[in-house]
DRENMAR-605299 format. One record per residue (C-alpha): residue number from 1; x negated, y, z. Coordinates in steps of 0.02 Angstrom, whole numbers, plus 50000, padded with zeros to 5 digits. Layout:
<r nr="NUM" east="X" north="Y" up="Z"/>
...
// end
This chain:
<r nr="1" east="47706" north="57771" up="53499"/>
<r nr="2" east="47700" north="57782" up="53688"/>
<r nr="3" east="47521" north="57820" up="53742"/>
<r nr="4" east="47445" north="57813" up="53916"/>
<r nr="5" east="47315" north="57952" up="53937"/>
<r nr="6" east="47187" north="57962" up="54076"/>
<r nr="7" east="47098" north="58129" up="54097"/>
<r nr="8" east="47244" north="58224" up="54022"/>
<r nr="9" east="47212" north="58381" up="54125"/>
<r nr="10" east="47033" north="58398" up="54066"/>
<r nr="11" east="46963" north="58504" up="53925"/>
<r nr="12" east="46971" north="58364" up="53796"/>
<r nr="13" east="47132" north="58293" up="53865"/>
<r nr="14" east="47225" north="58455" up="53833"/>
<r nr="15" east="47175" north="58451" up="53651"/>
<r nr="16" east="47226" north="58269" up="53633"/>
<r nr="17" east="47398" north="58301" up="53710"/>
<r nr="18" east="47428" north="58436" up="53579"/>
<r nr="19" east="47376" north="58319" up="53440"/>
<r nr="20" east="47484" north="58176" up="53506"/>
<r nr="21" east="47633" north="58293" up="53503"/>
<r nr="22" east="47594" north="58345" up="53323"/>
<r nr="23" east="47593" north="58162" up="53270"/>
<r nr="24" east="47757" north="58123" up="53358"/>
<r nr="25" east="47684" north="58015" up="53498"/>
<r nr="26" east="47740" north="58024" up="53679"/>
<r nr="27" east="47604" north="58039" up="53812"/>
<r nr="28" east="47610" north="57961" up="53984"/>
<r nr="29" east="47483" north="58054" up="54091"/>
<r nr="30" east="47397" north="57991" up="54248"/>
<r nr="31" east="47381" north="58146" up="54358"/>
<r nr="32" east="47276" north="58148" up="54517"/>
<r nr="33" east="47364" north="58224" up="54668"/>
<r nr="34" east="47327" north="58411" up="54670"/>
<r nr="35" east="47295" north="58420" up="54482"/>
<r nr="36" east="47475" north="58439" up="54427"/>
<r nr="37" east="47454" north="58625" up="54389"/>
<r nr="38" east="47309" north="58595" up="54269"/>
<r nr="39" east="47415" north="58513" up="54134"/>
<r nr="40" east="47489" north="58619" up="53995"/>
<r nr="41" east="47669" north="58658" up="54038"/>
<r nr="42" east="47723" north="58676" up="53856"/>
<r nr="43" east="47688" north="58494" up="53811"/>
<r nr="44" east="47821" north="58369" up="53862"/>
<r nr="45" east="47747" north="58213" up="53941"/>
<r nr="46" east="47789" north="58082" up="54070"/>
<r nr="47" east="47676" north="58114" up="54220"/>
<r nr="48" east="47630" north="57980" up="54348"/>
<r nr="49" east="47536" north="58030" up="54505"/>
<r nr="50" east="47387" north="57917" up="54538"/>
<r nr="51" east="47205" north="57887" up="54494"/>
<r nr="52" east="47086" north="57760" up="54421"/>
<r nr="53" east="47065" north="57671" up="54587"/>
<r nr="54" east="47250" north="57650" up="54624"/>
<r nr="55" east="47299" north="57491" up="54534"/>
<r nr="56" east="47483" north="57515" up="54573"/>
<r nr="57" east="47486" north="57687" up="54491"/>
<r nr="58" east="47397" north="57619" up="54337"/>
<r nr="59" east="47522" north="57478" up="54319"/>
<r nr="60" east="47668" north="57598" up="54340"/>
<r nr="61" east="47599" north="57720" up="54213"/>
<r nr="62" east="47561" north="57590" up="54079"/>
<r nr="63" east="47727" north="57500" up="54090"/>
<r nr="64" east="47806" north="57505" up="53918"/>
<r nr="65" east="47657" north="57591" up="53836"/>
<r nr="66" east="47587" north="57538" up="53668"/>
<r nr="67" east="47412" north="57611" up="53681"/>
<r nr="68" east="47283" north="57686" up="53800"/>
<r nr="69" east="47172" north="57838" up="53775"/>
<r nr="70" east="47042" north="57833" up="53914"/>
<r nr="71" east="46949" north="57998" up="53936"/>
<r nr="72" east="46897" north="58008" up="54118"/>
<r nr="73" east="46713" north="58042" up="54148"/>
<r nr="74" east="46600" north="58151" up="54252"/>
<r nr="75" east="46441" north="58246" up="54210"/>
<r nr="76" east="46389" north="58275" up="54390"/>
<r nr="77" east="46390" north="58157" up="54537"/>
<r nr="78" east="46452" north="58197" up="54713"/>
<r nr="79" east="46398" north="58044" up="54812"/>
<r nr="80" east="46463" north="58114" up="54975"/>
<r nr="81" east="46639" north="58111" up="54901"/>
<r nr="82" east="46617" north="57942" up="54820"/>
<r nr="83" east="46605" north="58021" up="54647"/>
<r nr="84" east="46465" north="57930" up="54557"/>
<r nr="85" east="46432" north="57880" up="54377"/>
<r nr="86" east="46443" north="57696" up="54424"/>
<r nr="87" east="46610" north="57714" up="54513"/>
<r nr="88" east="46697" north="57829" up="54388"/>
<r nr="89" east="46627" north="57765" up="54224"/>
<r nr="90" east="46611" north="57579" up="54263"/>
<r nr="91" east="46732" north="57537" up="54403"/>
<r nr="92" east="46861" north="57660" up="54339"/>
<r nr="93" east="46853" north="57591" up="54162"/>
<r nr="94" east="46862" north="57413" up="54228"/>
<r nr="95" east="47023" north="57456" up="54320"/>
<r nr="96" east="47099" north="57538" up="54166"/>
<r nr="97" east="47050" north="57391" up="54055"/>
<r nr="98" east="47122" north="57262" up="54176"/>
<r nr="99" east="47284" north="57360" up="54191"/>
<r nr="100" east="47293" north="57375" up="54002"/>
<r nr="101" east="47274" north="57187" up="53981"/>
<r nr="102" east="47412" north="57154" up="54107"/>
<r nr="103" east="47526" north="57282" up="54023"/>
<r nr="104" east="47503" north="57205" up="53850"/>
<r nr="105" east="47423" north="57362" up="53777"/>
<r nr="106" east="47392" north="57342" up="53591"/>
<r nr="107" east="47262" north="57480" up="53563"/>
<r nr="108" east="47127" north="57553" up="53675"/>
<r nr="109" east="47039" north="57714" up="53622"/>
<r nr="110" east="46890" north="57755" up="53732"/>
<r nr="111" east="46785" north="57910" up="53763"/>
<r nr="112" east="46601" north="57865" up="53781"/>
<r nr="113" east="46453" north="57982" up="53750"/>
<r nr="114" east="46320" north="58006" up="53618"/>
<r nr="115" east="46161" north="57926" up="53684"/>
<r nr="116" east="46249" north="57786" up="53779"/>
<r nr="117" east="46136" north="57634" up="53781"/>
<r nr="118" east="46078" north="57497" up="53897"/>
<r nr="119" east="45904" north="57562" up="53940"/>
<r nr="120" east="45937" north="57749" up="53934"/>
<r nr="121" east="45834" north="57856" up="54054"/>
<r nr="122" east="45991" north="57935" up="54128"/>
<r nr="123" east="46118" north="57844" up="54237"/>
<r nr="124" east="46253" north="57942" up="54145"/>
<r nr="125" east="46213" north="57859" up="53979"/>
<r nr="126" east="46183" north="57687" up="54057"/>
<r nr="127" east="46352" north="57686" up="54143"/>
<r nr="128" east="46438" north="57751" up="53987"/>
<r nr="129" east="46362" north="57603" up="53894"/>
<r nr="130" east="46420" north="57482" up="54030"/>
<r nr="131" east="46596" north="57551" up="54011"/>
<r nr="132" east="46589" north="57520" up="53824"/>
<r nr="133" east="46544" north="57338" up="53859"/>
<r nr="134" east="46699" north="57318" up="53966"/>
<r nr="135" east="46810" north="57388" up="53828"/>
<r nr="136" east="46730" north="57277" up="53696"/>
<r nr="137" east="46750" north="57122" up="53804"/>
<r nr="138" east="46933" north="57158" up="53843"/>
<r nr="139" east="47004" north="57070" up="53692"/>
<r nr="140" east="47111" north="57223" up="53656"/>
<r nr="141" east="47090" north="57301" up="53483"/>
<r nr="142" east="46990" north="57457" up="53521"/>
<r nr="143" east="46900" north="57610" up="53454"/>
<r nr="144" east="46753" north="57691" up="53545"/>
<r nr="145" east="46693" north="57868" up="53513"/>
<r nr="146" east="46523" north="57939" up="53565"/>
<r nr="147" east="46538" north="58129" up="53556"/>
<r nr="148" east="46396" north="58253" up="53566"/>
<r nr="149" east="46432" north="58414" up="53662"/>
<r nr="150" east="46612" north="58470" up="53629"/>
<r nr="151" east="46660" north="58651" up="53602"/>
<r nr="152" east="46826" north="58741" up="53593"/>
<r nr="153" east="46938" north="58867" up="53682"/>
<r nr="154" east="46909" north="58857" up="53870"/>
<r nr="155" east="46752" north="58751" up="53858"/>
<r nr="156" east="46615" north="58762" up="53990"/>
<r nr="157" east="46462" north="58739" up="53879"/>
<r nr="158" east="46479" north="58880" up="53752"/>
<r nr="159" east="46560" north="59001" up="53873"/>
<r nr="160" east="46420" north="58973" up="53999"/>
<r nr="161" east="46288" north="59002" up="53865"/>
<r nr="162" east="46381" north="59158" up="53808"/>
<r nr="163" east="46363" north="59229" up="53983"/>
<r nr="164" east="46176" north="59195" up="53975"/>
<r nr="165" east="46161" north="59270" up="53801"/>
<r nr="166" east="46242" north="59431" up="53863"/>
<r nr="167" east="46098" north="59455" up="53985"/>
<r nr="168" east="45952" north="59567" up="53935"/>
<r nr="169" east="45843" north="59410" up="53931"/>
<r nr="170" east="45910" north="59233" up="53910"/>
<r nr="171" east="45817" north="59095" up="54006"/>
<r nr="172" east="45772" north="58939" up="53907"/>
<r nr="173" east="45708" north="58779" up="53986"/>
<r nr="174" east="45552" north="58719" up="53897"/>
<r nr="175" east="45535" north="58746" up="53711"/>
<r nr="176" east="45720" north="58752" up="53667"/>
<r nr="177" east="45684" north="58644" up="53515"/>
<r nr="178" east="45790" north="58496" up="53573"/>
<r nr="179" east="45929" north="58452" up="53453"/>
<r nr="180" east="46116" north="58448" up="53485"/>
<r nr="181" east="46260" north="58417" up="53366"/>
<r nr="182" east="46408" north="58515" up="53435"/>
<r nr="183" east="46578" north="58450" up="53383"/>
<r nr="184" east="46744" north="58544" up="53391"/>
<r nr="185" east="46877" north="58485" up="53514"/>
<r nr="186" east="46997" north="58495" up="53367"/>
<r nr="187" east="46895" north="58362" up="53278"/>
<r nr="188" east="46882" north="58251" up="53431"/>
<r nr="189" east="47069" north="58260" up="53464"/>
<r nr="190" east="47106" north="58226" up="53281"/>
<r nr="191" east="47003" north="58067" up="53269"/>
<r nr="192" east="47062" north="58000" up="53437"/>
<r nr="193" east="47243" north="58011" up="53384"/>
<r nr="194" east="47211" north="57943" up="53210"/>
<r nr="195" east="47119" north="57797" up="53291"/>
<r nr="196" east="47282" north="57740" up="53371"/>
<r nr="197" east="47349" north="57679" up="53204"/>
<r nr="198" east="47201" north="57671" up="53082"/>
<r nr="199" east="47158" north="57489" up="53040"/>
<r nr="200" east="46986" north="57537" up="52969"/>
<r nr="201" east="46931" north="57600" up="53140"/>
<r nr="202" east="46973" north="57442" up="53237"/>
<r nr="203" east="46838" north="57373" up="53351"/>
<r nr="204" east="46710" north="57501" up="53296"/>
<r nr="205" east="46600" north="57632" up="53381"/>
<r nr="206" east="46585" north="57805" up="53303"/>
<r nr="207" east="46453" north="57935" up="53337"/>
<r nr="208" east="46551" north="58097" up="53345"/>
<r nr="209" east="46462" north="58259" up="53302"/>
<r nr="210" east="46486" north="58416" up="53200"/>
<r nr="211" east="46424" north="58438" up="53022"/>
<r nr="212" east="46244" north="58479" up="53073"/>
<r nr="213" east="46116" north="58453" up="53211"/>
<r nr="214" east="46045" north="58617" up="53276"/>
<r nr="215" east="45918" north="58661" up="53409"/>
<r nr="216" east="45964" north="58735" up="53577"/>
<r nr="217" east="45880" north="58898" up="53524"/>
<r nr="218" east="45984" north="58902" up="53365"/>
<r nr="219" east="46140" north="58878" up="53470"/>
<r nr="220" east="46093" north="59030" up="53575"/>
<r nr="221" east="46057" north="59133" up="53419"/>
<r nr="222" east="46223" north="59082" up="53342"/>
<r nr="223" east="46318" north="59130" up="53499"/>
<r nr="224" east="46225" north="59295" up="53501"/>
<r nr="225" east="46271" north="59331" up="53321"/>
<r nr="226" east="46455" north="59295" up="53355"/>
<r nr="227" east="46447" north="59412" up="53504"/>
<r nr="228" east="46374" north="59548" up="53393"/>
<r nr="229" east="46195" north="59546" up="53458"/>
<r nr="230" east="46058" north="59583" up="53332"/>
<r nr="231" east="45943" north="59460" up="53421"/>
<r nr="232" east="45935" north="59355" up="53578"/>
<r nr="233" east="45782" north="59389" up="53684"/>
<r nr="234" east="45726" north="59226" up="53765"/>
<r nr="235" east="45618" north="59187" up="53914"/>
<r nr="236" east="45546" north="59012" up="53906"/>
<r nr="237" east="45529" north="58934" up="54078"/>
<r nr="238" east="45398" north="58795" up="54091"/>
<r nr="239" east="45472" north="58628" up="54144"/>
<r nr="240" east="45332" north="58608" up="54270"/>
<r nr="241" east="45407" north="58756" up="54364"/>
<r nr="242" east="45589" north="58709" up="54345"/>
<r nr="243" east="45587" north="58524" up="54387"/>
<r nr="244" east="45542" north="58547" up="54572"/>
<r nr="245" east="45675" north="58682" up="54588"/>
<r nr="246" east="45808" north="58571" up="54510"/>
<r nr="247" east="45756" north="58427" up="54623"/>
<r nr="248" east="45783" north="58537" up="54776"/>
<r nr="249" east="45943" north="58623" up="54719"/>
<r nr="250" east="46042" north="58495" up="54619"/>
<r nr="251" east="46139" north="58440" up="54773"/>
<r nr="252" east="46223" north="58610" up="54782"/>
<r nr="253" east="46378" north="58623" up="54671"/>
<r nr="254" east="46343" north="58805" up="54626"/>
<r nr="255" east="46174" north="58762" up="54548"/>
<r nr="256" east="46203" north="58749" up="54360"/>
<r nr="257" east="46098" north="58596" up="54315"/>
<r nr="258" east="46047" north="58427" up="54385"/>
<r nr="259" east="45898" north="58315" up="54347"/>
<r nr="260" east="46014" north="58200" up="54249"/>
<r nr="261" east="46076" north="58344" up="54142"/>
<r nr="262" east="45899" north="58405" up="54114"/>
<r nr="263" east="45844" north="58232" up="54059"/>
<r nr="264" east="45986" north="58221" up="53934"/>
<r nr="265" east="45958" north="58398" up="53870"/>
<r nr="266" east="45774" north="58369" up="53836"/>
<r nr="267" east="45812" north="58202" up="53755"/>
<r nr="268" east="45923" north="58287" up="53629"/>
<r nr="269" east="46098" north="58238" up="53578"/>
<r nr="270" east="46108" north="58223" up="53389"/>
<r nr="271" east="46191" north="58086" up="53286"/>
<r nr="272" east="46089" north="57953" up="53198"/>
<r nr="273" east="46240" north="57924" up="53087"/>
<r nr="274" east="46342" north="58083" up="53069"/>
<r nr="275" east="46432" north="58033" up="52909"/>
<r nr="276" east="46532" north="57876" up="52951"/>
<r nr="277" east="46654" north="57971" up="53062"/>
<r nr="278" east="46705" north="58088" up="52921"/>
<r nr="279" east="46709" north="57947" up="52793"/>
<r nr="280" east="46829" north="57848" up="52903"/>
<r nr="281" east="46943" north="57983" up="52971"/>
<r nr="282" east="47036" north="58120" up="52879"/>
<r nr="283" east="46970" north="58269" up="52976"/>
<r nr="284" east="46871" north="58424" up="52925"/>
<r nr="285" east="46692" north="58450" up="52984"/>
<r nr="286" east="46706" north="58614" up="53080"/>
<r nr="287" east="46552" north="58725" up="53072"/>
<r nr="288" east="46487" north="58777" up="53244"/>
<r nr="289" east="46480" north="58963" up="53206"/>
<r nr="290" east="46652" north="58968" up="53127"/>
<r nr="291" east="46724" north="58865" up="53268"/>
<r nr="292" east="46660" north="58972" up="53413"/>
<r nr="293" east="46703" north="59134" up="53322"/>
<r nr="294" east="46886" north="59087" up="53340"/>
<r nr="295" east="46881" north="59103" up="53529"/>
<r nr="296" east="46724" north="59193" up="53588"/>
<r nr="297" east="46754" north="59378" up="53617"/>
<r nr="298" east="46627" north="59517" up="53615"/>
// end
């Protein structure tokens, strides 16, 4: 199968390209100018320079393709550069969907996010939901995945927390009791590629998490154990102190968190239905500790 992939140079995209190769599919990758060096050199693909807002490049890339895997998304806005949730998640997806319809694409596999819903408190989740609506209304047989936080070699989330855990005292926003359900990139890549040909997945949405929901504090403790620490000393920072700081600093790219990210973190990110994914797809549920132990180094 010839598969158009958006977001191929990203963390998840790299895992999906490997899995496409394993299954004998050929990937056609849309690569933004300047991002050519980010793609894995050992995976043979057809690369087309362009972006989500260049209709001509989309049409060129999708010509002759059978399916689309649409991964592009952002976690942080840069309004000054025109990078917003509305533009990337909604306008970008609309462009990909329209191009897919014109190209006669027969399968559309879409990356959404756990927590996506119409009246979500965060613009991130609202725009992810709006993108889902565009995919569902396209008339193309589709599969939508809503992953929780994704971990794996080269990830930002676990590696960033590992740096914090290595400190004498690890800062924790609020209570640290908010739930997450980390899922391995290997699992995400596996189900995305299976979704290309699995009839039972057609026109369905799947919450995509690991085998168990765990608190943020438990995540820190697990990372600490893998790094060989007997315990992780934590300093809980009251939200009343942090929210004004985040409000002032979130516009600076070096600052590690935005108000949107804080809202989503405190809301939690655990599956309401964590079983359907594994009942539908033939993929192992990878334990968080076992998964990160394969790439975190002491």
